[in-house]
C-alpha positions in Angstrom: -41.5 -18.9 154.2 -44.0 -18.1 155.1 -46.5 -20.9 155.9 -44.0 -22.6 158.2 -43.1 -19.4 160.0 -46.5 -18.5 161.1 -47.2 -22.0 162.2 -44.2 -21.8 164.4 -45.3 -18.5 165.8 -48.2 -20.1 167.6 -45.8 -22.3 169.6 -44.2 -19.3 171.4 -44.3 -20.2 175.1 -44.2 -18.7 178.6 -41.0 -16.8 177.8 -42.9 -14.5 175.6 -45.2 -13.4 178.4 -42.2 -12.9 180.7 -40.4 -10.8 178.2 -43.5 -8.7 177.5 -43.7 -8.0 181.2 -40.1 -7.1 181.5 -40.2 -4.8 178.5 -43.4 -3.0 179.4 -41.9 0.3 180.1 -40.4 2.2 183.1 -37.6 4.6 183.7 -34.9 2.4 182.0 -36.9 2.3 178.8 -37.3 6.0 178.8 -33.6 6.6 179.3 -32.8 4.0 176.6 -35.1 5.8 174.2 -33.6 9.1 174.9 -30.1 7.7 174.4 -31.1 6.2 171.1 -32.5 9.4 169.9 -29.4 11.3 170.8 -27.2 8.8 169.0 -29.5 8.8 165.9 -29.0 12.6 165.7 -25.3 11.9 164.9 -26.1 9.3 162.2 -24.5 9.6 158.8 -25.8 8.5 155.4 -24.0 6.5 152.8 -23.0 8.0 149.4 -21.9 5.6 146.8 -20.4 3.5 149.6 -21.2 2.9 153.3 -19.0 4.6 155.9 -17.1 2.0 157.9 -16.3 1.9 161.6 -14.7 -0.6 163.9 -17.1 -2.5 166.1 -15.5 -1.0 169.2 -16.1 2.5 168.0 -19.8 1.9 167.9 -20.2 -0.1 171.0 -19.9 -3.7 169.8 -17.8 -6.6 171.0 -15.8 -7.4 167.9 -15.1 -11.0 169.0 -18.8 -11.7 169.6 -19.7 -10.3 166.2 -17.2 -12.7 164.6 -18.4 -15.6 166.7 -22.0 -15.1 165.7 -21.1 -14.6 162.0 -19.0 -17.8 162.1 -22.2 -19.7 163.0 -23.9 -18.9 159.7 -25.6 -21.8 158.0 -24.3 -23.3 154.8 -26.9 -21.5 152.7 -26.0 -18.0 153.9 -25.0 -15.6 151.1 -24.2 -12.4 153.1 -24.5 -10.8 156.5 -24.2 -7.1 157.4 -24.4 -5.1 160.6 -24.6 -1.3 160.7 -25.2 1.2 163.4 -25.7 5.0 163.3 -25.2 4.8 159.5 -21.8 3.0 159.6 -21.1 -0.6 158.8 -19.3 -2.4 161.6 -19.4 -5.9 160.1 -19.8 -7.5 156.7 -19.4 -11.1 155.6 -19.9 -12.9 152.3 -20.2 -16.6 151.8 -20.0 -19.2 149.1 -18.0 -17.0 146.7 -20.6 -14.1 146.7 -19.5 -10.5 146.5 -20.9 -7.2 147.8 -22.1 -6.3 144.3 -23.9 -9.6 143.5 -27.7 -9.3 143.9 -29.8 -12.1 145.2 -33.5 -12.9 145.3 -35.1 -12.0 148.6 -38.5 -13.9 148.3 -41.2 -12.3 150.6 -38.9 -9.5 151.8 -40.2 -8.0 148.5 -43.5 -7.3 150.2 -42.1 -4.6 152.5 -40.8 -2.8 149.4 -44.2 -3.2 147.6 -46.0 -1.8 150.6 -43.5 1.1 150.7 -44.5 2.0 147.1 -48.1 2.3 148.3 -46.9 4.5 151.1 -45.0 6.8 148.7 -48.0 6.9 146.4 -50.2 7.9 149.3 -47.7 10.6 150.3 -47.9 11.9 146.8 -51.7 12.0 146.8 -52.2 9.4 144.2 -54.2 7.1 146.4 -55.3 6.6 150.0 -55.2 3.4 152.1 -58.9 3.9 152.7 -59.7 3.7 149.0 -61.8 0.8 147.9 -59.9 -1.5 145.7 -62.9 -1.4 143.3 -62.0 2.2 142.6 -59.0 0.8 140.6 -60.4 -2.6 139.8 -63.9 -2.0 138.3 -64.5 -5.7 138.0 -65.2 -5.8 141.7 -68.0 -3.2 141.6 -71.3 -4.9 142.6 -69.5 -8.0 144.0 -68.9 -9.2 147.6 -65.4 -7.7 147.2 -66.6 -4.2 146.4 -65.8 -2.8 149.8 -62.3 -4.3 150.3 -59.8 -1.5 150.8 -56.1 -1.1 150.0 -55.4 -1.0 153.7 -56.8 -4.5 154.1 -54.5 -5.8 151.3 -51.5 -4.6 153.3 -53.0 -5.8 156.6 -53.8 -9.3 155.2 -57.4 -9.3 156.3 -59.2 -8.9 152.9 -61.0 -12.2 153.3 -60.1 -13.1 149.7 -59.2 -16.6 148.6 -55.6 -17.1 149.6 -52.4 -19.1 149.5 -52.6 -18.6 153.2 -50.2 -19.3 156.0 -50.9 -23.1 156.0 -50.2 -23.2 152.3 -52.3 -23.8 149.2 -49.8 -25.3 146.8 -52.2 -25.6 143.9 -53.2 -21.9 144.0 -49.6 -20.8 144.5 -48.6 -22.7 141.4 -51.4 -21.0 139.5 -50.2 -17.6 140.7 -46.6 -18.2 139.8 -47.6 -19.5 136.4 -50.2 -17.0 135.5 -49.5 -14.7 132.6 -50.9 -11.8 134.7 -50.9 -12.6 138.4 -52.9 -9.5 139.2 -55.7 -10.6 136.8 -55.7 -14.1 138.4 -56.1 -12.4 141.8 -58.9 -10.2 140.7 -60.9 -13.3 139.7 -60.6 -15.2 143.0 -63.4 -15.6 145.4 -64.3 -13.6 148.5 -64.2 -16.3 151.2 -64.8 -14.1 154.3 -66.0 -10.6 155.0 -63.1 -8.1 155.2 -61.6 -7.8 158.6 -62.6 -11.2 159.9 -59.7 -13.4 159.1 -55.9 -12.8 158.9 -54.2 -14.8 156.2 -50.9 -14.1 154.4 -52.5 -13.6 151.0 -50.0 -13.7 148.2 -52.5 -13.2 145.3 -53.9 -10.2 147.1 -50.5 -8.6 147.1 -50.3 -8.9 143.4 -53.4 -6.6 143.2 -51.0 -3.8 144.2 -49.7 -3.9 140.6 -52.9 -2.8 138.8 -53.7 -0.5 141.7 -50.4 1.3 141.5 -50.5 1.4 137.7 -54.0 3.0 137.8 -53.1 5.4 140.6 -49.6 6.6 139.5 -49.6 5.9 135.7 -46.4 4.0 136.0 -45.4 0.4 136.2 -44.4 -0.5 139.8 -40.9 -1.4 138.8 -40.4 2.1 137.2 -42.1 3.8 140.1 -39.8 2.0 142.5 -36.7 2.9 140.6 -37.6 6.6 140.5 -39.2 7.1 143.9 -37.3 4.6 146.1 -34.2 2.9 144.8 -32.6 5.9 143.1 -33.2 8.3 146.1 -31.5 6.0 148.6 -28.7 4.9 146.2 -29.9 1.3 145.9 -28.2 0.8 142.6 -28.1 -3.0 142.7 -31.9 -3.4 143.6 -34.6 -4.2 141.1 -38.2 -5.5 141.0 -38.5 -8.5 138.7 -41.0 -9.3 136.0 -42.5 -12.5 134.7 -42.3 -13.7 131.1 -45.1 -11.4 130.1 -43.5 -8.3 131.5 -45.7 -8.1 134.6 -43.9 -6.8 137.7 -44.1 -9.2 140.6 -45.2 -7.7 143.9 -45.2 -10.5 146.4 -41.7 -11.9 145.7 -38.7 -12.1 143.4 -37.1 -8.6 144.1 -33.3 -8.8 143.9 -30.9 -6.8 146.0 -27.6 -6.9 147.9 -26.8 -6.9 151.6 -25.6 -3.3 151.3 -28.7 -2.1 149.3 -31.0 -3.9 151.7 -29.4 -2.1 154.5 -30.2 1.2 152.8 -33.8 0.2 152.7 -33.8 -0.7 156.4 -31.9 2.5 157.2 -34.6 4.5 155.4 -37.1 3.2 157.9 -34.7 3.6 160.8 -34.4 7.3 159.9 -38.2 7.6 159.7 -38.3 7.9 155.9 -35.7 10.6 155.7 -32.6 10.2 153.5 -29.9 12.7 154.2 -32.4 15.6 154.5 -34.9 14.4 151.9 -38.2 12.9 153.0 -38.4 9.9 150.7 -41.2 8.4 152.8 -43.4 10.2 155.3 -42.8 9.7 159.0 -46.5 9.0 159.4 -46.2 6.1 157.0 -43.2 4.6 158.8 -45.1 4.8 162.1 -48.2 3.2 160.6 -46.3 0.5 158.8 -44.4 -0.7 161.9 -47.5 -0.9 164.2 -50.0 -3.8 164.2 -52.3 -3.2 161.2 -55.4 -5.0 162.5 -56.6 -6.7 165.7 -56.1 -10.3 164.6 -52.3 -10.6 164.4 -50.1 -8.3 166.5 -47.1 -9.5 164.6 -48.0 -7.9 161.3 -47.8 -4.3 160.2 -47.9 -3.2 156.6 -45.8 -6.1 155.2 -43.3 -5.8 158.1 -43.2 -8.5 160.8 -43.4 -7.0 164.3 -42.4 -8.0 167.8 -45.3 -6.3 169.5 -46.9 -8.5 172.2 -50.5 -9.6 171.5 -52.5 -12.2 169.7 -50.6 -14.1 166.9 -52.2 -16.1 164.1 -51.5 -19.8 164.2 -51.9 -22.7 161.9 -55.1 -23.6 163.8 -57.1 -20.4 163.9 -56.1 -19.1 160.4 -58.7 -21.6 159.1 -61.7 -19.8 160.6 -62.7 -16.5 162.1 -62.1 -17.9 165.7 -59.3 -16.0 167.3 -59.0 -17.2 170.9 -55.2 -17.7 171.2 -53.4 -16.4 174.3 -53.1 -12.6 173.9 -49.6 -11.9 175.2 -47.3 -13.6 172.7 -44.3 -12.2 170.7 -42.8 -13.2 167.4 -39.3 -13.3 169.0 -39.3 -13.2 172.8 -35.5 -12.8 172.9 -35.8 -9.4 171.0 -36.9 -5.9 171.9 -40.6 -5.1 171.4 -39.9 -2.3 168.9 -37.7 -4.5 166.6 -39.2 -5.4 163.2 -38.3 -7.4 160.2 -38.8 -7.8 156.5 -38.8 -11.6 156.2 -38.4 -14.0 153.4 -38.4 -17.7 152.9 -35.4 -19.5 154.3 -34.5 -16.7 156.7 -33.8 -13.7 154.5 -34.0 -10.7 156.9 -33.8 -7.0 157.0 -33.9 -6.3 160.8 -34.5 -2.8 162.1 -34.0 -2.0 165.8 -34.8 1.6 166.7 -33.7 1.1 170.3 -30.1 0.3 169.3 -30.2 2.3 166.1 -29.1 -0.7 164.1 -29.9 -2.5 160.9 -28.9 -6.1 160.3 -29.3 -7.9 157.0 -29.0 -11.6 156.3 -29.6 -13.0 152.8 -29.7 -16.7 151.8 -31.7 -19.8 152.5 -31.7 -22.1 155.5 -33.7 -22.4 158.8 -35.8 -19.3 159.5 -35.8 -19.6 163.3 -32.1 -20.2 163.5 -31.4 -17.3 161.1 -33.7 -15.0 163.0 -31.8 -15.8 166.2 -28.5 -15.0 164.5 -29.5 -11.6 163.3 -31.2 -10.8 166.6 -28.1 -11.8 168.6 -26.0 -9.3 166.6 -27.9 -6.7 168.7 -28.9 -8.4 171.9 -25.5 -10.1 172.5 -22.9 -8.2 170.5 -23.7 -4.6 171.6 -21.9 -3.9 174.9 -21.9 -0.1 175.0 -25.1 1.9 174.6 
């Protein structure tokens, strides 16, 4: 993705400002929120299979859904739209099936962050903990005071394969026998909190942190605490040749399972009466996590208006971009995404009580517009 995506973010224009003004509140927004909460109260949860509804039953224009789905790029693997816990549209391409898992690249990061949230809910760790509590090699170094929260917020200041790309470092990370160990040994380039940079090595630090805190490998912890409780039976975190679980990428899932994950967030961490993830975590994870990039929560991309990191200012601690930009000016402010290279998306929209999933490669901007339009154009009632 991800280096090209953030570079593109900086080119959002005047339309972002206009939309931010139009969506700033008022009576209409209050009524919309009340309606959404009422509809959410009637939501259902999937068992082994998702409940199905016709588009018309849940307020969609069926022809518009089909029209948008037909515009899918040649690298699309699957596309799914659900509302109030029921699937209203599901498409598979290039011979793929509903049970066939696919890699989701950086979408993985939202899952990894969620494991941290569950571990915090269980009392194993706190976001305020210094990483050096779990990685003693950092004690007495410039990295001693870096926190877990700063890993999730991408402002650790650590050496990075940042948003403009560091191909050499990324290849070292992918080829390392132990990616977390490689990340531990990198340098502290800036003080924590000064620079936002999509730091892939730092995400791999979540592996040794979670192991130390929970006593389990992250893949096992994910299966027990996240995948099994929501019925995501075709989802798994992947390991390298040395048996080390990847945290920044390589998770495999299906459109239906990915929709379960998005639906867990849409339902504020509740799954059919069981609180898999705390409401507090969902709220924190889907709000800006620092002051440098309003488009970033805890491994979720946000549509909150504010300053956004660009290819220019990621190189230094000089953040003087316009301060009223949005990731996607055509989308609601409270919409958010787990986003992977090539336009892999889990889109959550609390306002319309929808989740849209799109897996497969292609053009990120075009694919984001497609999943967004499933909500902004295809919903005609409520």
